[in-house]
N, C-alpha and C positions, 0 to 999 in steps of 0.2 A: 357423849352419851345421849341416847335418845330419851327424851322426857316421856313420862307416862301419858301426858295429855296428847302429845304428838302420836304416840303409838295407838291410843284409842281412836283418835280422829282418822288416821290412815286405815286402821282396822275396820272402822265403820264404812269408809269409802270402799274398801275391798268387798265388804259384805253386800253393799248396794250393787256394785258392778257384777259380782258373781251371781247374785240372785237374779238380776236383770238378764244376764247372759244365758243362764240356765232356762229361765222362763221363755226367752226368745227362741232358744234352740228347740225346746219342746213344743212351742207354738208352731214353729216351721215344720216339725215332724207331724204334728196333728194332736190335738187335745180335745177332750170332751168338756162339757160345761163345768163339771165338778173340778177338773184339773185347772181350768181357766180361773175359777174362783180361788183355788189354792195358790196359783201363781200370782194372782193379784194381791192376795193376802201376804205372801212372802215378800213381794217387792215393796208394798206399802209398809210392812213391818220393818224391813231393813232401812227404809227411808226415815221412818219414825225414830229408829235407834240413832241414825246419823244426825238427825235434828236434835234429839235429846242430848247427845254427846256435846254438841256445840253450844246449846242454850243453857244446859243445867249449870247452876251457879257453883263455883268452886267453894269448898269448905273454908270457913274463916279460920285463919291461923291464930293461935294464942300469942299474945304479945309477950316476948321473952323478957322485957324490962320490968314487968310487974312482979 
């Protein structure tokens, strides 16, 4: 069974790859400065999500013995 942590990590990797690929494709076709800024924001946002998924601390579990 796939753990939730693994699913979120792979999902964030997919988001980075897809947003980068889409930005690269549209850059090759041609973009204006507003579109460039949007593409940069999308890629940086997806990278920020990927970093947050890996760095965010796991919630503390309650001790069952107490």
